[in-house]
All heavy atoms as a GROMACS GRO file, in nm:
protein
  634
    1MET      N    1   0.881   0.214  -0.948
    1MET     CA    2   0.909   0.356  -0.952
    1MET      C    3   0.980   0.395  -0.823
    1MET      O    4   0.936   0.362  -0.714
    1MET     CB    5   0.778   0.433  -0.966
    1MET     CG    6   0.793   0.577  -0.944
    1MET     SD    7   0.645   0.681  -0.938
    1MET     CE    8   0.513   0.581  -0.987
    2ARG      N    9   1.090   0.466  -0.838
    2ARG     CA   10   1.163   0.516  -0.722
    2ARG      C   11   1.119   0.658  -0.693
    2ARG      O   12   1.109   0.740  -0.783
    2ARG     CB   13   1.313   0.514  -0.749
    2ARG     CG   14   1.369   0.374  -0.752
    2ARG     CD   15   1.516   0.373  -0.748
    2ARG     NE   16   1.561   0.446  -0.630
    2ARG     CZ   17   1.687   0.479  -0.608
    2ARG    NH1   18   1.778   0.448  -0.696
    2ARG    NH2   19   1.723   0.544  -0.500
    3LEU      N   20   1.093   0.683  -0.568
    3LEU     CA   21   1.051   0.818  -0.528
    3LEU      C   22   1.174   0.897  -0.485
    3LEU      O   23   1.200   0.918  -0.368
    3LEU     CB   24   0.948   0.810  -0.415
    3LEU     CG   25   0.815   0.747  -0.452
    3LEU    CD1   26   0.725   0.737  -0.330
    3LEU    CD2   27   0.746   0.827  -0.559
    4THR      N   28   1.248   0.943  -0.584
    4THR     CA   29   1.366   1.022  -0.557
    4THR      C   30   1.325   1.163  -0.515
    4THR      O   31   1.210   1.204  -0.533
    4THR     CB   32   1.456   1.031  -0.681
    4THR    OG1   33   1.383   1.096  -0.785
    4THR    CG2   34   1.502   0.894  -0.727
    5GLU      N   35   1.419   1.237  -0.462
    5GLU     CA   36   1.389   1.372  -0.416
    5GLU      C   37   1.340   1.461  -0.532
    5GLU      O   38   1.243   1.535  -0.516
    5GLU     CB   39   1.513   1.435  -0.352
    5GLU     CG   40   1.487   1.570  -0.292
    5GLU     CD   41   1.605   1.626  -0.215
    5GLU    OE1   42   1.698   1.549  -0.183
    5GLU    OE2   43   1.603   1.746  -0.186
    6SER      N   44   1.402   1.448  -0.648
    6SER     CA   45   1.360   1.531  -0.762
    6SER      C   46   1.220   1.490  -0.809
    6SER      O   47   1.140   1.576  -0.846
    6SER     CB   48   1.460   1.520  -0.877
    6SER     OG   49   1.472   1.387  -0.921
    7TYR      N   50   1.190   1.359  -0.808
    7TYR     CA   51   1.056   1.314  -0.847
    7TYR      C   52   0.951   1.365  -0.747
    7TYR      O   53   0.843   1.409  -0.787
    7TYR     CB   54   1.048   1.162  -0.857
    7TYR     CG   55   0.910   1.113  -0.893
    7TYR    CD1   56   0.867   1.114  -1.024
    7TYR    CD2   57   0.821   1.072  -0.793
    7TYR    CE1   58   0.739   1.074  -1.057
    7TYR    CE2   59   0.692   1.031  -0.827
    7TYR     CZ   60   0.652   1.031  -0.957
    7TYR     OH   61   0.525   0.992  -0.990
    8ILE      N   62   0.983   1.360  -0.619
    8ILE     CA   63   0.889   1.407  -0.516
    8ILE      C   64   0.859   1.555  -0.536
    8ILE      O   65   0.743   1.598  -0.531
    8ILE     CB   66   0.944   1.379  -0.375
    8ILE    CG1   67   0.943   1.227  -0.349
    8ILE    CG2   68   0.864   1.452  -0.268
    8ILE    CD1   69   1.016   1.186  -0.224
    9LYS      N   70   0.962   1.634  -0.560
    9LYS     CA   71   0.942   1.778  -0.582
    9LYS      C   72   0.856   1.803  -0.705
    9LYS      O   73   0.766   1.888  -0.704
    9LYS     CB   74   1.076   1.849  -0.593
    9LYS     CG   75   1.148   1.858  -0.461
    9LYS     CD   76   1.280   1.929  -0.474
    9LYS     CE   77   1.349   1.936  -0.338
    9LYS     NZ   78   1.476   2.008  -0.346
   10GLU      N   79   0.881   1.730  -0.812
   10GLU     CA   80   0.801   1.744  -0.934
   10GLU      C   81   0.657   1.701  -0.910
   10GLU      O   82   0.563   1.767  -0.953
   10GLU     CB   83   0.862   1.660  -1.046
   10GLU     CG   84   0.787   1.667  -1.176
   10GLU     CD   85   0.846   1.578  -1.284
   10GLU    OE1   86   0.964   1.539  -1.271
   10GLU    OE2   87   0.773   1.547  -1.378
   11PHE      N   88   0.640   1.590  -0.839
   11PHE     CA   89   0.507   1.538  -0.806
   11PHE      C   90   0.427   1.641  -0.726
   11PHE      O   91   0.310   1.667  -0.754
   11PHE     CB   92   0.520   1.408  -0.727
   11PHE     CG   93   0.389   1.339  -0.702
   11PHE    CD1   94   0.339   1.247  -0.793
   11PHE    CD2   95   0.316   1.365  -0.586
   11PHE    CE1   96   0.219   1.183  -0.770
   11PHE    CE2   97   0.195   1.301  -0.563
   11PHE     CZ   98   0.147   1.210  -0.655
   12LEU      N   99   0.490   1.701  -0.626
   12LEU     CA  100   0.422   1.801  -0.543
   12LEU      C  101   0.386   1.924  -0.626
   12LEU      O  102   0.277   1.980  -0.610
   12LEU     CB  103   0.508   1.838  -0.422
   12LEU     CG  104   0.528   1.728  -0.319
   12LEU    CD1  105   0.626   1.774  -0.210
   12LEU    CD2  106   0.398   1.681  -0.258
   13SER      N  107   0.475   1.966  -0.715
   13SER     CA  108   0.446   2.081  -0.800
   13SER      C  109   0.328   2.054  -0.894
   13SER      O  110   0.247   2.143  -0.920
   13SER     CB  111   0.569   2.118  -0.883
   13SER     OG  112   0.671   2.164  -0.798
   14ASN      N  113   0.318   1.930  -0.943
   14ASN     CA  114   0.211   1.895  -1.036
   14ASN      C  115   0.076   1.874  -0.967
   14ASN      O  116  -0.026   1.868  -1.035
   14ASN     CB  117   0.248   1.769  -1.114
   14ASN     CG  118   0.360   1.793  -1.211
   14ASN    OD1  119   0.384   1.905  -1.253
   14ASN    ND2  120   0.431   1.687  -1.247
   15ASN      N  121   0.075   1.859  -0.836
   15ASN     CA  122  -0.050   1.835  -0.762
   15ASN      C  123  -0.084   1.951  -0.670
   15ASN      O  124  -0.140   1.932  -0.562
   15ASN     CB  125  -0.038   1.704  -0.683
   15ASN     CG  126  -0.044   1.584  -0.773
   15ASN    OD1  127  -0.149   1.550  -0.824
   15ASN    ND2  128   0.071   1.524  -0.798
   16GLU      N  129  -0.051   2.071  -0.713
   16GLU     CA  130  -0.077   2.193  -0.637
   16GLU      C  131  -0.225   2.202  -0.598
   16GLU      O  132  -0.313   2.179  -0.680
   16GLU     CB  133  -0.038   2.314  -0.722
   16GLU     CG  134  -0.041   2.445  -0.651
   16GLU     CD  135   0.077   2.464  -0.559
   16GLU    OE1  136   0.182   2.406  -0.582
   16GLU    OE2  137   0.061   2.540  -0.462
   17GLY      N  138  -0.251   2.234  -0.473
   17GLY     CA  139  -0.387   2.253  -0.426
   17GLY      C  140  -0.454   2.128  -0.370
   17GLY      O  141  -0.564   2.135  -0.317
   18PHE      N  142  -0.388   2.013  -0.381
   18PHE     CA  143  -0.446   1.889  -0.328
   18PHE      C  144  -0.457   1.898  -0.176
   18PHE      O  145  -0.366   1.943  -0.108
   18PHE     CB  146  -0.358   1.769  -0.365
   18PHE     CG  147  -0.406   1.639  -0.310
   18PHE    CD1  148  -0.504   1.567  -0.374
   18PHE    CD2  149  -0.355   1.589  -0.190
   18PHE    CE1  150  -0.550   1.446  -0.323
   18PHE    CE2  151  -0.400   1.470  -0.139
   18PHE     CZ  152  -0.498   1.398  -0.205
   19THR      N  153  -0.571   1.855  -0.122
   19THR     CA  154  -0.594   1.855   0.022
   19THR      C  155  -0.654   1.721   0.062
   19THR      O  156  -0.742   1.668  -0.006
   19THR     CB  157  -0.693   1.967   0.062
   19THR    OG1  158  -0.641   2.091   0.020
   19THR    CG2  159  -0.714   1.971   0.213
   20LYS      N  160  -0.605   1.668   0.174
   20LYS     CA  161  -0.661   1.544   0.229
   20LYS      C  162  -0.659   1.557   0.381
   20LYS      O  163  -0.561   1.598   0.439
   20LYS     CB  164  -0.580   1.424   0.186
   20LYS     CG  165  -0.636   1.294   0.244
   20LYS     CD  166  -0.577   1.174   0.177
   20LYS     CE  167  -0.640   1.050   0.234
   20LYS     NZ  168  -0.728   0.985   0.141
   21THR      N  169  -0.772   1.520   0.444
   21THR     CA  170  -0.782   1.523   0.589
   21THR      C  171  -0.803   1.381   0.639
   21THR      O  172  -0.888   1.308   0.588
   21THR     CB  173  -0.898   1.613   0.636
   21THR    OG1  174  -0.875   1.745   0.586
   21THR    CG2  175  -0.907   1.618   0.787
   22VAL      N  176  -0.724   1.345   0.739
   22VAL     CA  177  -0.732   1.212   0.801
   22VAL      C  178  -0.759   1.232   0.949
   22VAL      O  179  -0.692   1.311   1.015
   22VAL     CB  180  -0.600   1.135   0.782
   22VAL    CG1  181  -0.607   0.999   0.847
   22VAL    CG2  182  -0.565   1.123   0.636
   23SER      N  183  -0.860   1.163   1.001
   23SER     CA  184  -0.895   1.175   1.142
   23SER      C  185  -0.854   1.051   1.218
   23SER      O  186  -0.855   0.940   1.164
   23SER     CB  187  -1.046   1.195   1.159
   23SER     OG  188  -1.085   1.315   1.098
   24TYR      N  189  -0.817   1.072   1.344
   24TYR     CA  190  -0.780   0.962   1.431
   24TYR      C  191  -0.847   0.986   1.565
   24TYR      O  192  -0.835   1.095   1.622
   24TYR     CB  193  -0.628   0.955   1.449
   24TYR     CG  194  -0.584   0.853   1.552
   24TYR    CD1  195  -0.584   0.718   1.522
   24TYR    CD2  196  -0.544   0.893   1.679
   24TYR    CE1  197  -0.545   0.624   1.615
   24TYR    CE2  198  -0.504   0.800   1.773
   24TYR     CZ  199  -0.505   0.665   1.741
   24TYR     OH  200  -0.467   0.572   1.834
   25VAL      N  201  -0.919   0.887   1.615
   25VAL     CA  202  -0.985   0.898   1.745
   25VAL      C  203  -0.952   0.774   1.826
   25VAL      O  204  -0.966   0.663   1.779
   25VAL     CB  205  -1.139   0.910   1.728
   25VAL    CG1  206  -1.206   0.918   1.864
   25VAL    CG2  207  -1.175   1.030   1.643
   26ALA      N  208  -0.905   0.797   1.947
   26ALA     CA  209  -0.879   0.689   2.042
   26ALA      C  210  -0.939   0.729   2.176
   26ALA      O  211  -1.004   0.833   2.187
   26ALA     CB  212  -0.730   0.663   2.054
   27LYS      N  213  -0.916   0.649   2.276
   27LYS     CA  214  -0.978   0.672   2.406
   27LYS      C  215  -0.945   0.810   2.464
   27LYS      O  216  -1.032   0.879   2.515
   27LYS     CB  217  -0.935   0.563   2.503
   27LYS     CG  218  -1.002   0.573   2.637
   27LYS     CD  219  -0.963   0.458   2.726
   27LYS     CE  220  -1.032   0.468   2.861
   27LYS     NZ  221  -0.993   0.359   2.950
   28ASN      N  222  -0.818   0.852   2.452
   28ASN     CA  223  -0.776   0.976   2.517
   28ASN      C  224  -0.728   1.084   2.421
   28ASN      O  225  -0.671   1.184   2.463
   28ASN     CB  226  -0.665   0.947   2.617
   28ASN     CG  227  -0.712   0.862   2.732
   28ASN    OD1  228  -0.824   0.880   2.780
   28ASN    ND2  229  -0.631   0.767   2.774
   29ILE      N  230  -0.752   1.066   2.293
   29ILE     CA  231  -0.702   1.166   2.197
   29ILE      C  232  -0.788   1.168   2.071
   29ILE      O  233  -0.842   1.067   2.029
   29ILE     CB  234  -0.555   1.138   2.160
   29ILE    CG1  235  -0.496   1.254   2.082
   29ILE    CG2  236  -0.541   1.007   2.085
   29ILE    CD1  237  -0.345   1.249   2.068
   30LYS      N  238  -0.802   1.289   2.017
   30LYS     CA  239  -0.867   1.311   1.888
   30LYS      C  240  -0.775   1.400   1.806
   30LYS      O  241  -0.732   1.505   1.853
   30LYS     CB  242  -1.002   1.382   1.904
   30LYS     CG  243  -1.107   1.302   1.974
   30LYS     CD  244  -1.236   1.382   1.986
   30LYS     CE  245  -1.340   1.304   2.064
   30LYS     NZ  246  -1.464   1.381   2.082
   31VAL      N  247  -0.744   1.357   1.683
   31VAL     CA  248  -0.654   1.433   1.597
   31VAL      C  249  -0.710   1.436   1.456
   31VAL      O  250  -0.753   1.335   1.403
   31VAL     CB  251  -0.513   1.368   1.594
   31VAL    CG1  252  -0.420   1.451   1.506
   31VAL    CG2  253  -0.454   1.354   1.732
   32ALA      N  254  -0.707   1.553   1.396
   32ALA     CA  255  -0.740   1.569   1.254
   32ALA      C  256  -0.613   1.620   1.186
   32ALA      O  257  -0.563   1.728   1.219
   32ALA     CB  258  -0.854   1.667   1.235
   33THR      N  259  -0.560   1.541   1.094
   33THR     CA  260  -0.439   1.577   1.022
   33THR      C  261  -0.478   1.616   0.880
   33THR      O  262  -0.541   1.538   0.809
   33THR     CB  263  -0.339   1.460   1.018
   33THR    OG1  264  -0.314   1.418   1.152
   33THR    CG2  265  -0.210   1.502   0.953
   34THR      N  266  -0.442   1.738   0.841
   34THR     CA  267  -0.472   1.787   0.707
   34THR      C  268  -0.342   1.800   0.630
   34THR      O  269  -0.246   1.861   0.678
   34THR     CB  270  -0.543   1.923   0.713
   34THR    OG1  271  -0.662   1.909   0.789
   34THR    CG2  272  -0.576   1.974   0.575
   35TYR      N  273  -0.339   1.739   0.512
   35TYR     CA  274  -0.225   1.747   0.422
   35TYR      C  275  -0.264   1.841   0.309
   35TYR      O  276  -0.367   1.823   0.246
   35TYR     CB  277  -0.190   1.610   0.366
   35TYR     CG  278  -0.154   1.508   0.470
   35TYR    CD1  279  -0.251   1.422   0.521
   35TYR    CD2  280  -0.025   1.498   0.518
   35TYR    CE1  281  -0.218   1.328   0.617
   35TYR    CE2  282   0.008   1.404   0.616
   35TYR     CZ  283  -0.089   1.319   0.664
   35TYR     OH  284  -0.057   1.226   0.758
   36LEU      N  285  -0.181   1.941   0.282
   36LEU     CA  286  -0.208   2.040   0.178
   36LEU      C  287  -0.082   2.060   0.096
   36LEU      O  288   0.026   2.080   0.152
   36LEU     CB  289  -0.252   2.172   0.240
   36LEU     CG  290  -0.263   2.293   0.148
   36LEU    CD1  291  -0.372   2.272   0.043
   36LEU    CD2  292  -0.288   2.419   0.228
   37ILE      N  293  -0.096   2.052  -0.036
   37ILE     CA  294   0.017   2.078  -0.124
   37ILE      C  295   0.003   2.221  -0.174
   37ILE      O  296  -0.094   2.254  -0.243
   37ILE     CB  297   0.022   1.979  -0.241
   37ILE    CG1  298   0.039   1.836  -0.189
   37ILE    CG2  299   0.136   2.016  -0.336
   37ILE    CD1  300   0.031   1.730  -0.295
   38GLU      N  301   0.100   2.305  -0.136
   38GLU     CA  302   0.098   2.445  -0.181
   38GLU      C  303   0.241   2.491  -0.202
   38GLU      O  304   0.332   2.454  -0.127
   38GLU     CB  305   0.024   2.536  -0.083
   38GLU     CG  306   0.083   2.547   0.053
   38GLU     CD  307   0.004   2.638   0.146
   38GLU    OE1  308  -0.108   2.676   0.113
   38GLU    OE2  309   0.059   2.669   0.252
   39ASN      N  310   0.262   2.569  -0.306
   39ASN     CA  311   0.394   2.619  -0.343
   39ASN      C  312   0.497   2.508  -0.360
   39ASN      O  313   0.613   2.524  -0.325
   39ASN     CB  314   0.444   2.721  -0.239
   39ASN     CG  315   0.352   2.839  -0.227
   39ASN    OD1  316   0.296   2.885  -0.325
   39ASN    ND2  317   0.334   2.887  -0.105
   40GLY      N  318   0.453   2.393  -0.409
   40GLY     CA  319   0.544   2.282  -0.433
   40GLY      C  320   0.592   2.212  -0.307
   40GLY      O  321   0.690   2.138  -0.310
   41GLU      N  322   0.525   2.236  -0.195
   41GLU     CA  323   0.562   2.175  -0.067
   41GLU      C  324   0.439   2.109  -0.004
   41GLU      O  325   0.327   2.151  -0.027
   41GLU     CB  326   0.617   2.280   0.030
   41GLU     CG  327   0.743   2.346  -0.018
   41GLU     CD  328   0.792   2.452   0.077
   41GLU    OE1  329   0.709   2.531   0.128
   41GLU    OE2  330   0.913   2.457   0.099
   42LEU      N  331   0.465   2.007   0.075
   42LEU     CA  332   0.358   1.941   0.148
   42LEU      C  333   0.351   2.001   0.288
   42LEU      O  334   0.449   1.998   0.363
   42LEU     CB  335   0.385   1.790   0.158
   42LEU     CG  336   0.285   1.708   0.239
   42LEU    CD1  337   0.146   1.713   0.174
   42LEU    CD2  338   0.332   1.565   0.252
   43VAL      N  339   0.237   2.060   0.320
   43VAL     CA  340   0.215   2.121   0.452
   43VAL      C  341   0.128   2.026   0.533
   43VAL      O  342   0.024   1.980   0.485
   43VAL     CB  343   0.147   2.259   0.439
   43VAL    CG1  344   0.121   2.319   0.576
   43VAL    CG2  345   0.231   2.351   0.353
   44ILE      N  346   0.173   1.996   0.655
   44ILE     CA  347   0.099   1.905   0.743
   44ILE      C  348   0.050   1.986   0.863
   44ILE      O  349   0.130   2.046   0.934
   44ILE     CB  350   0.188   1.789   0.792
   44ILE    CG1  351   0.246   1.714   0.673
   44ILE    CG2  352   0.109   1.697   0.884
   44ILE    CD1  353   0.352   1.612   0.712
   45GLN      N  354  -0.082   1.985   0.883
   45GLN     CA  355  -0.140   2.055   0.998
   45GLN      C  356  -0.214   1.952   1.084
   45GLN      O  357  -0.298   1.878   1.034
   45GLN     CB  358  -0.236   2.164   0.956
   45GLN     CG  359  -0.294   2.238   1.075
   45GLN     CD  360  -0.384   2.354   1.034
   45GLN    OE1  361  -0.425   2.365   0.920
   45GLN    NE2  362  -0.412   2.441   1.128
   46GLU      N  363  -0.180   1.949   1.212
   46GLU     CA  364  -0.248   1.860   1.306
   46GLU      C  365  -0.321   1.944   1.409
   46GLU      O  366  -0.264   2.032   1.472
   46GLU     CB  367  -0.148   1.770   1.378
   46GLU     CG  368  -0.088   1.665   1.289
   46GLU     CD  369   0.000   1.569   1.365
   46GLU    OE1  370   0.068   1.610   1.459
   46GLU    OE2  371  -0.001   1.452   1.328
   47VAL      N  372  -0.450   1.916   1.424
   47VAL     CA  373  -0.535   1.984   1.522
   47VAL      C  374  -0.600   1.876   1.606
   47VAL      O  375  -0.654   1.779   1.553
   47VAL     CB  376  -0.644   2.070   1.453
   47VAL    CG1  377  -0.732   2.137   1.556
   47VAL    CG2  378  -0.581   2.171   1.359
   48GLY      N  379  -0.594   1.893   1.736
   48GLY     CA  380  -0.656   1.791   1.820
   48GLY      C  381  -0.657   1.827   1.966
   48GLY      O  382  -0.624   1.938   2.006
   49LYS      N  383  -0.698   1.728   2.046
   49LYS     CA  384  -0.699   1.746   2.190
   49LYS      C  385  -0.689   1.610   2.256
   49LYS      O  386  -0.723   1.507   2.198
   49LYS     CB  387  -0.823   1.821   2.237
   49LYS     CG  388  -0.955   1.750   2.216
   49LYS     CD  389  -1.070   1.834   2.265
   49LYS     CE  390  -1.145   1.751   2.368
   49LYS     NZ  391  -1.240   1.822   2.446
   50THR      N  392  -0.641   1.613   2.378
   50THR     CA  393  -0.632   1.491   2.457
   50THR      C  394  -0.733   1.500   2.569
   50THR      O  395  -0.811   1.594   2.577
   50THR     CB  396  -0.491   1.472   2.515
   50THR    OG1  397  -0.464   1.577   2.608
   50THR    CG2  398  -0.385   1.472   2.407
   51SER      N  399  -0.733   1.403   2.657
   51SER     CA  400  -0.833   1.399   2.763
   51SER      C  401  -0.810   1.504   2.871
   51SER      O  402  -0.899   1.532   2.950
   51SER     CB  403  -0.836   1.260   2.826
   51SER     OG  404  -0.710   1.229   2.880
   52TRP      N  405  -0.693   1.565   2.874
   52TRP     CA  406  -0.668   1.671   2.971
   52TRP      C  407  -0.740   1.799   2.927
   52TRP      O  408  -0.750   1.827   2.809
   52TRP     CB  409  -0.518   1.698   2.982
   52TRP     CG  410  -0.446   1.583   3.045
   52TRP    CD1  411  -0.398   1.474   2.980
   52TRP    CD2  412  -0.420   1.565   3.182
   52TRP    NE1  413  -0.342   1.388   3.068
   52TRP    CE2  414  -0.354   1.441   3.195
   52TRP    CE3  415  -0.446   1.638   3.297
   52TRP    CZ2  416  -0.312   1.391   3.318
   52TRP    CZ3  417  -0.403   1.588   3.418
   52TRP    CH2  418  -0.338   1.466   3.428
   53ALA      N  419  -0.788   1.876   3.022
   53ALA     CA  420  -0.870   1.993   2.991
   53ALA      C  421  -0.794   2.100   2.912
   53ALA      O  422  -0.851   2.167   2.828
   53ALA     CB  423  -0.923   2.056   3.120
   54ASP      N  424  -0.666   2.116   2.936
   54ASP     CA  425  -0.589   2.222   2.871
   54ASP      C  426  -0.494   2.169   2.764
   54ASP      O  427  -0.391   2.228   2.738
   54ASP     CB  428  -0.511   2.302   2.976
   54ASP     CG  429  -0.410   2.216   3.050
   54ASP    OD1  430  -0.416   2.093   3.038
   54ASP    OD2  431  -0.325   2.274   3.118
   55SER      N  432  -0.528   2.060   2.704
   55SER     CA  433  -0.432   1.995   2.614
   55SER      C  434  -0.471   2.000   2.466
   55SER      O  435  -0.450   1.906   2.393
   55SER     CB  436  -0.413   1.851   2.656
   55SER     OG  437  -0.535   1.783   2.643
   56LYS      N  438  -0.525   2.112   2.423
   56LYS     CA  439  -0.555   2.128   2.280
   56LYS      C  440  -0.425   2.165   2.208
   56LYS      O  441  -0.338   2.230   2.265
   56LYS     CB  442  -0.658   2.237   2.260
   56LYS     CG  443  -0.793   2.202   2.317
   56LYS     CD  444  -0.893   2.312   2.295
   56LYS     CE  445  -1.025   2.272   2.358
   56LYS     NZ  446  -1.124   2.378   2.348
   57PHE      N  447  -0.413   2.123   2.083
   57PHE     CA  448  -0.294   2.157   2.007
   57PHE      C  449  -0.330   2.184   1.862
   57PHE      O  450  -0.430   2.136   1.810
   57PHE     CB  451  -0.187   2.048   2.017
   57PHE     CG  452  -0.232   1.912   1.972
   57PHE    CD1  453  -0.215   1.872   1.841
   57PHE    CD2  454  -0.291   1.824   2.062
   57PHE    CE1  455  -0.257   1.746   1.800
   57PHE    CE2  456  -0.332   1.698   2.022
   57PHE     CZ  457  -0.315   1.659   1.891
   58ASP      N  458  -0.246   2.263   1.799
   58ASP     CA  459  -0.262   2.299   1.658
   58ASP      C  460  -0.122   2.328   1.605
   58ASP      O  461  -0.061   2.428   1.641
   58ASP     CB  462  -0.351   2.422   1.645
   58ASP     CG  463  -0.380   2.458   1.500
   58ASP    OD1  464  -0.321   2.396   1.410
   58ASP    OD2  465  -0.461   2.549   1.478
   59SER      N  466  -0.068   2.237   1.524
   59SER     CA  467   0.066   2.257   1.471
   59SER      C  468   0.063   2.249   1.320
   59SER      O  469  -0.017   2.177   1.260
   59SER     CB  470   0.162   2.151   1.527
   59SER     OG  471   0.125   2.023   1.482
   60LYS      N  472   0.151   2.325   1.258
   60LYS     CA  473   0.159   2.329   1.112
   60LYS      C  474   0.307   2.328   1.075
   60LYS      O  475   0.383   2.413   1.122
   60LYS     CB  476   0.092   2.457   1.062
   60LYS     CG  477   0.068   2.462   0.914
   60LYS     CD  478  -0.011   2.588   0.881
   60LYS     CE  479  -0.071   2.578   0.744
   60LYS     NZ  480  -0.152   2.696   0.712
   61VAL      N  481   0.347   2.228   0.994
   61VAL     CA  482   0.486   2.217   0.954
   61VAL      C  483   0.494   2.184   0.805
   61VAL      O  484   0.400   2.132   0.746
   61VAL     CB  485   0.561   2.107   1.033
   61VAL    CG1  486   0.568   2.140   1.180
   61VAL    CG2  487   0.496   1.971   1.013
   62ILE      N  488   0.608   2.215   0.747
   62ILE     CA  489   0.637   2.175   0.609
   62ILE      C  490   0.706   2.040   0.617
   62ILE      O  491   0.802   2.022   0.692
   62ILE     CB  492   0.724   2.279   0.538
   62ILE    CG1  493   0.647   2.410   0.528
   62ILE    CG2  494   0.768   2.229   0.401
   62ILE    CD1  495   0.725   2.525   0.471
   63ALA      N  496   0.656   1.945   0.540
   63ALA     CA  497   0.706   1.808   0.546
   63ALA      C  498   0.849   1.798   0.492
   63ALA      O  499   0.888   1.869   0.400
   63ALA     CB  500   0.615   1.717   0.465
   64THR      N  501   0.924   1.707   0.552
   64THR     CA  502   1.056   1.674   0.501
   64THR      C  503   1.038   1.584   0.379
   64THR      O  504   0.928   1.539   0.349
   64THR     CB  505   1.138   1.598   0.607
   64THR    OG1  506   1.073   1.474   0.635
   64THR    CG2  507   1.154   1.680   0.734
   65ILE      N  508   1.146   1.557   0.310
   65ILE     CA  509   1.139   1.468   0.194
   65ILE      C  510   1.091   1.330   0.237
   65ILE      O  511   1.009   1.268   0.168
   65ILE     CB  512   1.276   1.459   0.123
   65ILE    CG1  513   1.309   1.593   0.056
   65ILE    CG2  514   1.279   1.347   0.020
   65ILE    CD1  515   1.213   1.635  -0.053
   66ALA      N  516   1.136   1.280   0.351
   66ALA     CA  517   1.093   1.148   0.400
   66ALA      C  518   0.944   1.146   0.430
   66ALA      O  519   0.874   1.049   0.397
   66ALA     CB  520   1.173   1.110   0.524
   67GLN      N  521   0.892   1.252   0.492
   67GLN     CA  522   0.750   1.259   0.521
   67GLN      C  523   0.669   1.270   0.392
   67GLN      O  524   0.563   1.208   0.380
   67GLN     CB  525   0.720   1.380   0.611
   67GLN     CG  526   0.770   1.364   0.752
   67GLN     CD  527   0.758   1.494   0.831
   67GLN    OE1  528   0.786   1.602   0.779
   67GLN    NE2  529   0.715   1.482   0.956
   68ALA      N  530   0.716   1.348   0.296
   68ALA     CA  531   0.647   1.362   0.168
   68ALA      C  532   0.647   1.228   0.094
   68ALA      O  533   0.545   1.189   0.036
   68ALA     CB  534   0.714   1.469   0.082
   69ARG      N  535   0.758   1.156   0.098
   69ARG     CA  536   0.766   1.024   0.034
   69ARG      C  537   0.663   0.929   0.095
   69ARG      O  538   0.590   0.860   0.025
   69ARG     CB  539   0.907   0.968   0.049
   69ARG     CG  540   0.927   0.833  -0.017
   69ARG     CD  541   1.070   0.783  -0.002
   69ARG     NE  542   1.158   0.864  -0.086
   69ARG     CZ  543   1.260   0.937  -0.038
   69ARG    NH1  544   1.287   0.938   0.091
   69ARG    NH2  545   1.336   1.007  -0.119
   70ARG      N  546   0.654   0.926   0.228
   70ARG     CA  547   0.558   0.840   0.297
   70ARG      C  548   0.414   0.879   0.263
   70ARG      O  549   0.329   0.793   0.239
   70ARG     CB  550   0.581   0.847   0.448
   70ARG     CG  551   0.513   0.740   0.527
   70ARG     CD  552   0.554   0.739   0.675
   70ARG     NE  553   0.691   0.778   0.696
   70ARG     CZ  554   0.731   0.884   0.770
   70ARG    NH1  555   0.641   0.959   0.828
   70ARG    NH2  556   0.858   0.912   0.785
   71PHE      N  557   0.387   1.008   0.256
   71PHE     CA  558   0.254   1.055   0.221
   71PHE      C  559   0.216   1.013   0.079
   71PHE      O  560   0.106   0.964   0.056
   71PHE     CB  561   0.246   1.209   0.233
   71PHE     CG  562   0.120   1.266   0.178
   71PHE    CD1  563   0.002   1.258   0.249
   71PHE    CD2  564   0.118   1.325   0.052
   71PHE    CE1  565  -0.117   1.309   0.197
   71PHE    CE2  566   0.001   1.376   0.000
   71PHE     CZ  567  -0.117   1.368   0.073
   72ILE      N  568   0.307   1.030  -0.014
   72ILE     CA  569   0.279   0.994  -0.154
   72ILE      C  570   0.253   0.844  -0.164
   72ILE      O  571   0.158   0.802  -0.229
   72ILE     CB  572   0.394   1.038  -0.245
   72ILE    CG1  573   0.397   1.191  -0.255
   72ILE    CG2  574   0.381   0.976  -0.384
   72ILE    CD1  575   0.521   1.247  -0.321
   73LYS      N  576   0.336   0.764  -0.101
   73LYS     CA  577   0.317   0.619  -0.105
   73LYS      C  578   0.184   0.578  -0.045
   73LYS      O  579   0.112   0.493  -0.098
   73LYS     CB  580   0.428   0.546  -0.029
   73LYS     CG  581   0.558   0.538  -0.102
   73LYS     CD  582   0.658   0.462  -0.018
   73LYS     CE  583   0.791   0.447  -0.085
   73LYS     NZ  584   0.886   0.374  -0.001
   74THR      N  585   0.148   0.637   0.068
   74THR     CA  586   0.029   0.598   0.143
   74THR      C  587  -0.100   0.653   0.084
   74THR      O  588  -0.198   0.580   0.070
   74THR     CB  589   0.040   0.645   0.289
   74THR    OG1  590   0.160   0.595   0.344
   74THR    CG2  591  -0.078   0.596   0.372
   75HIS      N  592  -0.102   0.779   0.048
   75HIS     CA  593  -0.227   0.845   0.014
   75HIS      C  594  -0.246   0.876  -0.134
   75HIS      O  595  -0.360   0.896  -0.178
   75HIS     CB  596  -0.243   0.975   0.092
   75HIS     CG  597  -0.247   0.955   0.240
   75HIS    ND1  598  -0.354   0.902   0.306
   75HIS    CD2  599  -0.153   0.977   0.336
   75HIS    CE1  600  -0.329   0.893   0.435
   75HIS    NE2  601  -0.207   0.939   0.455
   76MET      N  602  -0.139   0.885  -0.211
   76MET     CA  603  -0.153   0.927  -0.350
   76MET      C  604  -0.141   0.811  -0.449
   76MET      O  605  -0.213   0.805  -0.546
   76MET     CB  606  -0.048   1.033  -0.384
   76MET     CG  607  -0.057   1.157  -0.297
   76MET     SD  608  -0.202   1.257  -0.325
   76MET     CE  609  -0.164   1.331  -0.480
   77LEU      N  610  -0.049   0.720  -0.426
   77LEU     CA  611  -0.026   0.612  -0.522
   77LEU      C  612  -0.122   0.496  -0.505
   77LEU      O  613  -0.140   0.417  -0.596
   77LEU     CB  614   0.118   0.562  -0.511
   77LEU     CG  615   0.225   0.664  -0.548
   77LEU    CD1  616   0.363   0.603  -0.532
   77LEU    CD2  617   0.206   0.717  -0.688
   78ASN      N  618  -0.186   0.484  -0.389
   78ASN     CA  619  -0.277   0.373  -0.362
   78ASN      C  620  -0.422   0.414  -0.373
   78ASN      O  621  -0.504   0.372  -0.293
   78ASN     CB  622  -0.248   0.313  -0.224
   78ASN     CG  623  -0.110   0.253  -0.218
   78ASN    OD1  624  -0.061   0.201  -0.316
   78ASN    ND2  625  -0.048   0.260  -0.102
   79LYS      N  626  -0.456   0.497  -0.469
   79LYS     CA  627  -0.594   0.544  -0.484
   79LYS      C  628  -0.684   0.432  -0.528
   79LYS      O  629  -0.656   0.353  -0.609
   79LYS     CB  630  -0.602   0.658  -0.585
   79LYS     CG  631  -0.544   0.785  -0.533
   79LYS     CD  632  -0.562   0.893  -0.638
   79LYS     CE  633  -0.500   1.023  -0.592
   79LYS     NZ  634  -0.519   1.127  -0.689
   0.00000   0.00000   0.00000
């Protein structure tokens, strides 16, 4: 199966409301990445902090087609 741009858009539309959270912890960083499919788009939110006292972060972006393709391959097709 080829994950073309039109297939990715259709796939995201058909999986509206899907949410997945992935955590990553290392020596100097903690990150929780939440993937949410809403309005036919994949929204990626990363919340975390590093070992520095003032280094908390919270970012939210809409995934590109390449990021959505990687997400589908990694998290949706390999259930």
